[in-house]
C-alpha positions as a Markdown table, in Angstrom:
| # | Residue | x | y | z |
|---|---|---|---|---|
| 1 | Met | 60.1 | -9.8 | 12.8 |
| 2 | Ser | 58.4 | -9.5 | 9.4 |
| 3 | Ala | 55.3 | -7.5 | 8.7 |
| 4 | Arg | 53.6 | -10.7 | 7.6 |
| 5 | Arg | 54.3 | -12.4 | 10.9 |
| 6 | Asn | 53.2 | -9.6 | 13.3 |
| 7 | Gly | 50.6 | -7.8 | 11.2 |
| 8 | Arg | 52.5 | -4.5 | 11.3 |
| 9 | Arg | 54.3 | -2.3 | 8.8 |
| 10 | Asn | 57.3 | -0.2 | 9.7 |
| 11 | Gly | 56.6 | -0.8 | 13.4 |
| 12 | Arg | 53.1 | 0.5 | 13.2 |
| 13 | Pro | 49.9 | -1.6 | 13.7 |
| 14 | Val | 48.0 | -2.4 | 10.5 |
| 15 | Gly | 45.2 | -4.4 | 11.9 |
| 16 | Phe | 44.1 | -6.9 | 14.5 |
| 17 | Val | 46.1 | -10.1 | 14.6 |
| 18 | His | 45.1 | -13.1 | 16.7 |
| 19 | Pro | 47.3 | -16.2 | 16.1 |
| 20 | Ala | 47.3 | -19.5 | 18.1 |
| 21 | Val | 50.9 | -20.8 | 18.6 |
| 22 | Phe | 51.2 | -24.6 | 19.1 |
| 23 | Tyr | 54.3 | -25.6 | 21.1 |
| 24 | Arg | 55.4 | -29.1 | 22.2 |
| 25 | Ser | 58.2 | -28.4 | 24.7 |
| 26 | Pro | 59.6 | -25.7 | 27.0 |
| 27 | Arg | 62.4 | -25.1 | 24.5 |
| 28 | Glu | 59.9 | -24.5 | 21.6 |
| 29 | Tyr | 58.0 | -22.2 | 23.9 |
| 30 | Leu | 61.0 | -20.0 | 24.6 |
| 31 | Asp | 62.5 | -20.2 | 21.1 |
| 32 | Thr | 59.2 | -19.0 | 19.6 |
| 33 | Leu | 58.1 | -16.3 | 22.0 |
| 34 | Val | 61.3 | -14.7 | 23.2 |
| 35 | Pro | 62.4 | -13.4 | 19.8 |
| 36 | Phe | 58.9 | -12.3 | 19.1 |
| 37 | Ile | 58.9 | -10.2 | 22.4 |
| 38 | Ser | 62.4 | -8.9 | 21.9 |
| 39 | Asp | 61.6 | -7.7 | 18.3 |
| 40 | Ala | 58.4 | -6.0 | 19.5 |
| 41 | Leu | 60.4 | -4.2 | 22.3 |
| 42 | Ala | 63.0 | -3.1 | 19.7 |
| 43 | Leu | 60.1 | -1.5 | 17.7 |
| 44 | Ala | 58.9 | 0.3 | 20.9 |
| 45 | His | 55.8 | -1.7 | 21.2 |
| 46 | Arg | 54.1 | -2.0 | 24.6 |
| 47 | Val | 54.1 | -5.7 | 25.6 |
| 48 | Leu | 52.0 | -7.7 | 28.0 |
| 49 | Val | 52.8 | -11.3 | 28.9 |
| 50 | Ala | 49.9 | -13.0 | 30.7 |
| 51 | Val | 50.7 | -16.7 | 31.0 |
| 52 | Pro | 50.6 | -19.4 | 33.7 |
| 53 | Gly | 53.2 | -18.9 | 36.5 |
| 54 | Asn | 55.7 | -21.6 | 35.4 |
| 55 | Asn | 55.8 | -20.4 | 31.9 |
| 56 | Leu | 56.0 | -16.8 | 33.1 |
| 57 | Ala | 59.0 | -17.5 | 35.2 |
| 58 | Ala | 60.8 | -19.2 | 32.3 |
| 59 | Leu | 60.0 | -16.3 | 29.9 |
| 60 | Cys | 61.2 | -13.7 | 32.4 |
| 61 | His | 64.5 | -15.5 | 32.9 |
| 62 | Ala | 65.0 | -16.0 | 29.2 |
| 63 | Leu | 64.3 | -12.3 | 28.4 |
| 64 | Gly | 67.1 | -11.1 | 30.7 |
| 65 | Asn | 67.4 | -7.4 | 30.8 |
| 66 | Asp | 64.4 | -7.0 | 28.5 |
| 67 | Val | 62.0 | -8.2 | 31.2 |
| 68 | Gly | 62.0 | -4.8 | 32.8 |
| 69 | Ala | 60.2 | -3.4 | 29.7 |
| 70 | Val | 57.4 | -6.0 | 29.8 |
| 71 | Thr | 54.2 | -6.0 | 31.8 |
| 72 | Thr | 53.6 | -9.4 | 33.3 |
| 73 | Ala | 50.7 | -11.3 | 34.9 |
| 74 | Asp | 50.3 | -14.8 | 36.2 |
| 75 | Met | 47.3 | -16.0 | 34.2 |
| 76 | Thr | 46.4 | -18.6 | 36.9 |
| 77 | Glu | 45.6 | -15.7 | 39.2 |
| 78 | Ser | 44.5 | -12.8 | 37.0 |
| 79 | Gly | 42.7 | -15.1 | 34.6 |
| 80 | Arg | 41.4 | -17.7 | 37.0 |
| 81 | Asn | 37.9 | -16.6 | 35.8 |
| 82 | Pro | 38.1 | -16.7 | 32.0 |
| 83 | Gly | 35.3 | -14.1 | 31.9 |
| 84 | His | 37.6 | -11.5 | 33.5 |
| 85 | Ile | 40.6 | -11.9 | 31.1 |
| 86 | Leu | 39.2 | -9.9 | 28.1 |
| 87 | Gly | 38.1 | -6.8 | 30.0 |
| 88 | Gly | 40.2 | -6.9 | 33.2 |
| 89 | Val | 43.5 | -8.0 | 31.6 |
| 90 | Leu | 43.7 | -7.6 | 27.8 |
| 91 | Arg | 41.4 | -4.6 | 27.3 |
| 92 | Ala | 42.7 | -2.8 | 30.3 |
| 93 | Phe | 46.3 | -3.0 | 28.9 |
| 94 | Ala | 45.3 | -2.2 | 25.3 |
| 95 | Asp | 43.3 | 0.9 | 26.4 |
| 96 | Gln | 46.1 | 2.1 | 28.5 |
| 97 | His | 48.3 | 2.2 | 25.4 |
| 98 | Arg | 45.7 | 3.0 | 22.9 |
| 99 | Asn | 48.0 | 5.3 | 20.9 |
| 100 | Arg | 51.0 | 2.9 | 20.8 |
| 101 | Pro | 51.7 | -0.4 | 19.1 |
| 102 | Val | 50.7 | -3.3 | 21.4 |
| 103 | Leu | 51.6 | -6.9 | 21.6 |
| 104 | Met | 49.8 | -9.1 | 24.2 |
| 105 | Ile | 50.6 | -12.8 | 24.8 |
| 106 | Gly | 47.8 | -14.5 | 26.6 |
| 107 | Glu | 47.6 | -18.2 | 27.6 |
| 108 | Pro | 44.2 | -18.8 | 29.0 |
| 109 | Ile | 44.1 | -22.6 | 28.5 |
| 110 | Trp | 46.5 | -25.0 | 30.2 |
| 111 | Pro | 46.4 | -28.7 | 30.9 |
| 112 | Thr | 45.1 | -28.4 | 34.5 |
| 113 | Arg | 42.1 | -26.2 | 33.6 |
| 114 | Thr | 39.0 | -28.0 | 34.9 |
| 115 | Ala | 36.2 | -29.3 | 32.7 |
| 116 | Leu | 34.0 | -26.7 | 34.4 |
| 117 | Glu | 36.3 | -23.8 | 33.4 |
| 118 | Tyr | 37.1 | -25.0 | 29.9 |
| 119 | Pro | 33.9 | -23.9 | 28.0 |
| 120 | Ala | 34.4 | -20.4 | 29.4 |
| 121 | Cys | 37.9 | -20.4 | 28.1 |
| 122 | Val | 36.8 | -21.2 | 24.6 |
| 123 | Gln | 34.1 | -18.5 | 24.7 |
| 124 | His | 36.8 | -16.0 | 25.8 |
| 125 | Glu | 39.0 | -16.9 | 22.9 |
| 126 | Ala | 36.1 | -16.6 | 20.4 |
| 127 | Leu | 35.0 | -13.2 | 21.9 |
| 128 | Ile | 38.5 | -11.7 | 21.5 |
| 129 | Asn | 38.0 | -11.5 | 17.8 |
| 130 | Met | 34.7 | -9.5 | 18.3 |
| 131 | Ala | 36.1 | -7.3 | 21.1 |
| 132 | Phe | 39.2 | -6.1 | 19.3 |
| 133 | Glu | 38.0 | -6.0 | 15.7 |
| 134 | Gly | 39.5 | -3.0 | 14.0 |
| 135 | Arg | 42.1 | -2.4 | 16.7 |
| 136 | Gly | 45.8 | -2.2 | 15.6 |
| 137 | Leu | 47.2 | -4.8 | 18.0 |
| 138 | Thr | 48.4 | -8.4 | 18.2 |
| 139 | Ile | 47.1 | -11.0 | 20.8 |
| 140 | Leu | 49.2 | -14.2 | 20.5 |
| 141 | Cys | 47.9 | -17.3 | 22.3 |
| 142 | Pro | 50.2 | -20.2 | 23.1 |
| 143 | Tyr | 48.8 | -23.7 | 23.3 |
| 144 | Asp | 50.6 | -26.7 | 24.8 |
| 145 | Ala | 50.1 | -29.2 | 22.0 |
| 146 | Ala | 52.0 | -31.9 | 23.9 |
| 147 | His | 49.6 | -32.0 | 26.8 |
| 148 | Leu | 46.3 | -30.4 | 25.7 |
| 149 | Gly | 43.9 | -32.9 | 24.2 |
| 150 | Pro | 42.7 | -32.9 | 20.5 |
| 151 | Arg | 39.5 | -31.1 | 21.6 |
| 152 | Ala | 41.4 | -28.1 | 22.8 |
| 153 | Leu | 43.6 | -27.9 | 19.7 |
| 154 | Ala | 40.5 | -28.2 | 17.4 |
| 155 | Asp | 38.8 | -25.4 | 19.4 |
| 156 | Ala | 41.9 | -23.2 | 19.0 |
| 157 | Arg | 41.6 | -23.6 | 15.3 |
| 158 | Met | 38.0 | -22.5 | 15.4 |
| 159 | Thr | 38.7 | -19.4 | 17.6 |
| 160 | His | 41.9 | -18.1 | 16.0 |
| 161 | Pro | 42.0 | -16.8 | 12.4 |
| 162 | Val | 45.8 | -17.5 | 12.2 |
| 163 | Leu | 47.7 | -20.7 | 13.2 |
| 164 | Trp | 51.4 | -20.7 | 14.0 |
| 165 | Pro | 53.0 | -24.1 | 14.6 |
| 166 | Ala | 56.3 | -23.4 | 16.5 |
| 167 | Gly | 59.1 | -23.2 | 14.0 |
| 168 | Ser | 56.8 | -22.8 | 11.0 |
| 169 | Pro | 55.3 | -19.9 | 9.2 |
| 170 | Gln | 51.9 | -18.6 | 10.1 |
| 171 | Asp | 48.9 | -19.7 | 8.0 |
| 172 | Arg | 45.2 | -19.0 | 7.9 |
| 173 | Ser | 43.0 | -21.4 | 9.9 |
| 174 | Pro | 40.6 | -23.2 | 7.5 |
| 175 | Asp | 38.5 | -24.1 | 10.6 |
| 176 | Tyr | 38.1 | -20.5 | 11.8 |
| 177 | Ala | 34.5 | -20.1 | 13.0 |
| 178 | Pro | 34.3 | -18.1 | 16.3 |
| 179 | Arg | 30.5 | -17.8 | 16.3 |
| 180 | Ala | 30.1 | -21.5 | 15.9 |
| 181 | Ala | 32.5 | -22.0 | 18.9 |
| 182 | Leu | 30.3 | -19.6 | 20.9 |
| 183 | Ala | 27.2 | -21.5 | 20.0 |
| 184 | Arg | 28.8 | -24.9 | 20.8 |
| 185 | Tyr | 29.7 | -23.9 | 24.3 |
| 186 | Asn | 26.5 | -22.0 | 25.1 |
| 187 | Glu | 25.4 | -25.1 | 26.8 |
| 188 | Pro | 22.8 | -25.7 | 29.6 |
| 189 | Leu | 24.4 | -25.4 | 33.0 |
| 190 | Pro | 24.3 | -28.1 | 35.7 |
| 191 | Ser | 21.8 | -27.3 | 38.5 |
| 192 | Lys | 21.0 | -28.8 | 41.9 |
| 193 | Arg | 17.6 | -29.7 | 43.1 |
| 194 | Leu | 18.4 | -29.4 | 46.8 |
| 195 | Ala | 19.6 | -25.8 | 46.7 |
| 196 | Val | 18.8 | -22.8 | 48.9 |
| 197 | Thr | 16.6 | -20.6 | 46.8 |
| 198 | Tyr | 15.1 | -17.0 | 46.9 |
| 199 | Thr | 13.0 | -15.3 | 44.3 |
| 200 | Val | 13.5 | -11.6 | 43.5 |
| 201 | Arg | 10.5 | -9.9 | 41.9 |
| 202 | Asn | 11.4 | -6.3 | 42.3 |
| 203 | Pro | 14.1 | -4.1 | 43.8 |
| 204 | Ala | 12.5 | -4.2 | 47.2 |
| 205 | Asp | 13.5 | -7.9 | 47.4 |
| 206 | Leu | 17.2 | -7.3 | 47.0 |
| 207 | Ser | 17.8 | -6.9 | 50.7 |
| 208 | Gly | 16.2 | -10.2 | 51.4 |
| 209 | Ala | 18.4 | -11.8 | 48.7 |
| 210 | Arg | 21.5 | -10.5 | 50.4 |
| 211 | Arg | 20.3 | -11.8 | 53.8 |
| 212 | Cys | 19.7 | -15.3 | 52.2 |
| 213 | Ala | 23.2 | -15.3 | 50.7 |
| 214 | Thr | 24.7 | -14.1 | 54.0 |
| 215 | Arg | 23.0 | -16.9 | 56.0 |
| 216 | Tyr | 24.2 | -19.6 | 53.6 |
| 217 | Ala | 27.8 | -18.2 | 53.5 |
| 218 | Arg | 28.0 | -18.1 | 57.3 |
| 219 | Leu | 26.7 | -21.7 | 57.5 |
| 220 | Leu | 29.7 | -22.7 | 55.3 |
| 221 | Gly | 32.1 | -20.8 | 57.6 |
| 222 | Leu | 33.3 | -18.3 | 55.1 |
| 223 | Ser | 35.3 | -15.2 | 55.9 |
| 224 | Pro | 33.7 | -11.8 | 56.2 |
| 225 | Gly | 35.5 | -10.6 | 53.1 |
| 226 | Val | 34.1 | -13.5 | 51.0 |
| 227 | Ile | 30.7 | -13.0 | 52.4 |
| 228 | Thr | 30.9 | -9.4 | 51.2 |
| 229 | Asp | 31.9 | -10.6 | 47.8 |
| 230 | Leu | 28.9 | -13.0 | 47.7 |
| 231 | Gln | 26.5 | -10.3 | 48.8 |
| 232 | Leu | 27.7 | -8.1 | 45.9 |
| 233 | Ile | 27.5 | -10.9 | 43.4 |
| 234 | Thr | 24.0 | -11.8 | 44.6 |
| 235 | Thr | 22.8 | -8.2 | 44.5 |
| 236 | Glu | 24.3 | -7.5 | 41.0 |
| 237 | Leu | 22.9 | -10.7 | 39.5 |
| 238 | Ala | 19.4 | -10.1 | 40.9 |
| 239 | Ala | 19.4 | -6.4 | 40.0 |
| 240 | Asn | 20.6 | -7.2 | 36.5 |
| 241 | Ser | 17.7 | -9.7 | 36.0 |
| 242 | Val | 15.1 | -7.3 | 37.4 |
| 243 | Gln | 16.3 | -4.4 | 35.3 |
| 244 | His | 16.9 | -6.1 | 32.0 |
| 245 | Ala | 14.6 | -9.2 | 32.0 |
| 246 | Asn | 11.6 | -7.4 | 33.5 |
| 247 | Ala | 10.7 | -10.7 | 35.1 |
| 248 | Pro | 11.3 | -12.5 | 38.4 |
| 249 | Cys | 14.8 | -13.8 | 39.1 |
| 250 | Arg | 15.2 | -17.1 | 40.9 |
| 251 | Leu | 18.4 | -17.2 | 42.9 |
| 252 | Ala | 19.9 | -20.5 | 44.1 |
| 253 | Phe | 22.9 | -21.3 | 46.2 |
| 254 | Trp | 24.7 | -24.7 | 46.6 |
| 255 | Gln | 28.1 | -26.3 | 46.7 |
| 256 | Arg | 29.8 | -28.0 | 43.8 |
| 257 | Asp | 33.3 | -29.5 | 43.4 |
| 258 | Gly | 34.7 | -27.3 | 46.1 |
| 259 | Asn | 32.9 | -24.1 | 45.0 |
| 260 | Leu | 30.0 | -22.1 | 46.3 |
| 261 | Val | 27.6 | -21.5 | 43.4 |
| 262 | Cys | 25.3 | -18.5 | 43.1 |
| 263 | Glu | 22.9 | -18.9 | 40.3 |
| 264 | Ala | 20.5 | -16.4 | 38.8 |
| 265 | Arg | 17.8 | -17.7 | 36.4 |
| 266 | Asp | 15.2 | -15.6 | 34.6 |
| 267 | Thr | 13.2 | -15.6 | 31.3 |
| 268 | Gly | 15.1 | -12.7 | 29.7 |
| 269 | Gln | 17.4 | -12.8 | 26.7 |
| 270 | Leu | 21.1 | -12.0 | 27.0 |
| 271 | Asn | 21.7 | -10.9 | 23.4 |
| 272 | Asp | 25.2 | -9.2 | 23.9 |
| 273 | Pro | 27.9 | -11.9 | 24.2 |
| 274 | Leu | 30.3 | -9.3 | 25.4 |
| 275 | Ala | 28.2 | -8.2 | 28.3 |
| 276 | Gly | 30.3 | -8.0 | 31.4 |
| 277 | Arg | 33.5 | -8.2 | 29.5 |
| 278 | Arg | 33.9 | -4.5 | 28.5 |
| 279 | Pro | 35.3 | -2.2 | 31.1 |
| 280 | Pro | 32.6 | 0.4 | 31.8 |
| 281 | Pro | 33.5 | 4.0 | 30.9 |
| 282 | Pro | 34.6 | 6.0 | 34.0 |
| 283 | Asp | 31.5 | 8.3 | 33.7 |
| 284 | Ala | 29.0 | 5.4 | 33.2 |
| 285 | Thr | 26.1 | 5.5 | 35.6 |
| 286 | Gly | 25.2 | 1.8 | 35.0 |
| 287 | Gly | 26.3 | -1.3 | 33.2 |
| 288 | Arg | 28.9 | -2.3 | 35.8 |
| 289 | Gly | 27.2 | -5.2 | 37.4 |
| 290 | Leu | 28.3 | -8.2 | 35.2 |
| 291 | Phe | 31.8 | -6.7 | 34.9 |
| 292 | Leu | 32.1 | -6.5 | 38.7 |
| 293 | Ile | 30.9 | -10.1 | 39.0 |
| 294 | Asn | 33.5 | -11.3 | 36.5 |
| 295 | Ala | 36.2 | -9.4 | 38.5 |
| 296 | Ile | 35.1 | -10.9 | 41.9 |
| 297 | Ala | 34.1 | -14.5 | 41.0 |
| 298 | Asp | 36.5 | -17.3 | 40.5 |
| 299 | Leu | 34.4 | -18.5 | 37.5 |
| 300 | Val | 31.3 | -17.2 | 35.7 |
| 301 | Arg | 29.3 | -19.4 | 33.4 |
| 302 | Thr | 26.3 | -18.3 | 31.3 |
| 303 | His | 23.7 | -20.0 | 29.2 |
| 304 | Thr | 21.1 | -18.2 | 27.2 |
| 305 | Ser | 18.2 | -19.6 | 25.1 |
| 306 | Arg | 14.7 | -18.7 | 23.9 |
| 307 | Asp | 13.5 | -19.9 | 27.3 |
| 308 | Gly | 15.7 | -17.5 | 29.3 |
| 309 | Thr | 19.1 | -16.8 | 30.7 |
| 310 | Thr | 21.1 | -18.6 | 33.5 |
| 311 | Ile | 24.2 | -17.1 | 35.0 |
| 312 | Gln | 26.3 | -19.0 | 37.6 |
| 313 | Ala | 29.1 | -17.4 | 39.7 |
| 314 | Tyr | 31.5 | -19.6 | 41.5 |
| 315 | Leu | 33.6 | -18.9 | 44.6 |
| 316 | Arg | 36.3 | -21.3 | 45.6 |
| 317 | Leu | 35.6 | -22.7 | 49.1 |
| 318 | Asp | 39.1 | -23.7 | 49.9 |
| 319 | Gln | 40.4 | -20.1 | 49.7 |
| 320 | Ala | 37.3 | -18.7 | 51.2 |
| 321 | Arg | 37.6 | -20.9 | 54.3 |
| 322 | Arg | 41.4 | -20.4 | 54.5 |
| 323 | Asp | 40.8 | -16.6 | 54.7 |
| 324 | Ala | 38.4 | -17.1 | 57.5 |
| 325 | Val | 41.0 | -18.8 | 59.8 |
């Protein structure tokens, strides 16, 4: 594994490397990634593989005895909410091995990702570059070029500074523009006129917001555990608005495409695109709200403009109802 390919010299990190790998078959997937992982292990790098379950099983089988030295995660579970991947998966692993060379393979976009999830995936890929700037590590992102559409591959070229077609040398992406990708997918979010609403004007209204969320969740027949999650999401969204926007927060609850949606809308500005994606320091007394929401929710979408900020947290109703049985 050459220094040019992995961004390292003599086994030590020399900078942040974030390539997109385009593969067109299961064989190309394994032929590209397995040698890369094996070489990293031989250089005593710490390795994380976070990819969808079917690809994870194939990689684990192909790695043989080396698999015991690799930390693995099924991205369809740990990364079901793209907003949780950066802080809850990648950053958590990188910080755990801050003084060691690190290779992470993350596959956040796969063909069955929904149209609702996809913009959050692109935002995640763009924000990786900002979150890890200056860190000596590699995050390699495979893309299924045979089944993902042209839009996904074009977006990969915008969010990755380096491209790596399977079987070919790496090259710089001429289309690399992560901030443009963030702006493109900072799009207005769909709302619903016939929603259950509640307005929070000050901290004293938070208990009423929790009761509103609880009544709606019970009406849907959700489990006590999911109701607790919704209460926490509701409280943190509203408290975040009241604290930072210094303006009323309009909460709304409705169903969409098999999800329960909890929306918070205010007139404040969310100027930090990494808000909610950094693990808070252990001694932090605040700043945990959006990170907790990303950890709990199945999807979080955000839109901010000069008129204000909207955050939507989604909980999958099929799982929530299954847990209630």
